[in-house]
Each structure stands twice: as structure tokens, then as C-alpha cells.
N, C-alpha and C positions, 0 to 999 in steps of 0.2 A: 622453834627454831631459837629463839635466845638463849633457852637453857642448853640446847646442844652446843651452841656457838661458846657459851661459858664452860663447859664441859671440855670441850676441844682445847680452849685456851689454856686452862687452869691444868689439864693433864699431859700435855705434851709443849706447847710453845712457851710457857713461862719456866717450867723446870729445864727446857732445853737453853734458853736465854741466860738464866742464872747459871747453868753449868759452863757456859761459854765464859761467862764473867769470872768464875771461879778459876777456870782452867789458866786464865793469864796472870792469876794473882797468886799461885802457888805452884809447887814443883810436879812434874807429871807423875812421880812416884807417889806422892802424898794423894793427889787429884784421883790417880786410879784406884789406892787402896780405898780412899773414902767413898768413891763411887760404887765401890761393892758393897756398900751398905745398903744399896737402893733393894736387892731382892730381899735383905733379911728384914728391912723394914716393912715391905711388902708383906711379907710372912707375918710378921706381928701384928699388921694391920688385919689380915684375915682373920689369925685368932681373935683379935680383939672385936672386930665389926661382925664378921661373918661365921663366927663360932667354929671354925675348921680347927682338926684337931692335927698337931704336929707328932710325928715319931720322936725317940731319943736320938736319934742319928740326926735329924733335922735340927733339934735343939741344940745339940754338939755343933754342927754346922754353923749356926748363927751364933753360938757363943765363940765360935774359932772367928768369924768374921769380925764381931765386935773387938774381940781382944787386939787382932792384928790391925783394925782401923786405928784403934785407941793407942797402940804401940807405934804407928806411923806417925800420927798426929802429935804425941808428946814427944817423939824424936826429930820431927822436921826442924830443920834450922833457919831462922830468919836470915835472908840476905844479906850480907854485909855492905853497907853504901861506903862508897869512895870516901866520903868525909868522916867516916867513923872510924876510930882505930882500932885496930885488931887486939882480940883479947889476949893477954899474956898467960902462958901456962898450959 
């Protein structure tokens, strides 16, 4: 029973709690795109840990998700503080 409780906490409660914290600290656009990485990471874990095989279209989909997430993360703007002067230019 302790193992089942540990798996339950680590597989659902902890990730959900971390997502709620992250959602309050970043824009919804950035959060939603980064959240789309979860299936890609799960597919890569299946390849690495379970010896699953992905087709070319599935690899292309994973690459597209990773590129979209990286582009969003790199283009995300930090919120401007009221005390901070606006950049010129």
C-alpha cells in the first residue's frame, strides 16, 4: 500500500500542484505551450524506458512541439514592474 500511495502522489498530486504554481507565475500562452510538452516527454520516455518505436510522423510531431515550446519560452516577455523604467527603442 505505501508504494501505491507513493506512485499516486508522484504521478498526479505533485505534478498538478507544480502546474498550479507555475500557472500563477507565467503567462497563460507560455504555460499552455509548455504544457504541451508533456505528451512529447511521455513519448520519449516510452522510447527510452519501454523500447517503444515511433514512426517518422510521430518524431516530426515531437520536434514540432519542442520547437514551438522553445520559441514561446524564448519570446516570453518578463512582466514590467511599476518601479522599473520602460525600455527605450
